[in-house]
C-alpha positions in Angstrom: -5.9 38.2 -42.4 -2.9 40.3 -41.8 0.4 38.9 -40.7 0.4 40.2 -37.2 -3.1 38.8 -36.4 -2.0 35.3 -37.7 1.1 35.6 -35.6 -0.9 36.5 -32.5 -3.4 33.6 -33.2 -0.5 31.2 -33.5 1.1 32.3 -30.3 -2.3 32.1 -28.4 -3.0 28.6 -29.8 0.4 27.3 -29.1 0.2 28.7 -25.5 -3.1 27.0 -24.8 -1.6 23.8 -26.2 1.5 24.0 -24.0 -0.6 24.7 -20.9 -2.7 21.7 -21.6 0.4 19.5 -21.9 1.9 21.0 -18.8 -1.5 20.3 -16.9 -1.6 16.7 -18.1 2.1 16.1 -17.1 1.4 17.5 -13.6 -1.7 15.2 -13.2 0.4 12.1 -14.2 3.2 13.1 -11.8 0.8 13.5 -9.0 -0.6 10.0 -9.7 2.8 8.6 -9.7 3.8 10.1 -6.4 0.5 9.0 -4.8 1.2 5.4 -6.1 4.7 5.5 -4.6 3.3 6.6 -1.2 0.6 3.9 -1.3 3.2 1.2 -1.9 5.5 2.4 1.0 2.4 2.6 3.3 1.3 -1.0 2.2 4.8 -2.2 2.7 4.9 -0.8 6.2 1.6 -2.3 7.2 2.7 -5.7 5.8 5.9 -5.6 7.8 4.1 -4.9 11.0 1.5 -7.6 10.3 4.3 -10.1 9.7 6.1 -9.2 12.9 2.9 -9.6 14.9 2.2 -13.0 13.3 5.8 -14.3 13.8 5.6 -13.1 17.5 2.3 -14.8 18.0 3.5 -18.0 16.6 6.7 -17.9 18.8 4.7 -17.3 21.9 2.2 -20.2 21.0 4.9 -22.6 20.1 7.1 -21.9 23.2 7.1 -24.2 26.1 5.5 -22.8 29.3 8.9 -22.5 31.0 10.4 -20.4 28.2 7.5 -18.0 27.6 8.9 -15.2 29.8 12.3 -15.5 28.2 10.9 -15.4 24.7 8.7 -12.5 25.7 11.7 -10.5 26.8 13.6 -11.3 23.5 10.7 -10.1 21.5 10.5 -6.9 23.5 14.1 -6.2 22.6 13.4 -6.5 18.8 
């Protein structure tokens, strides 16, 4: 094999190897970003659920005379 063919072969093989590493890195980065987005969405859903649960408990525990006042306080929040 001549030296130029060996050089071209080495360049082609290293380019293919580099492209494979870049693709794998991109896929991992995409998975990481999706995982962060899922955690943010789950956190938002949990916060809304907890707020609803606390509001419901307050309304159920409130005396009948104070229901309207508590309802107005919950609307402000």
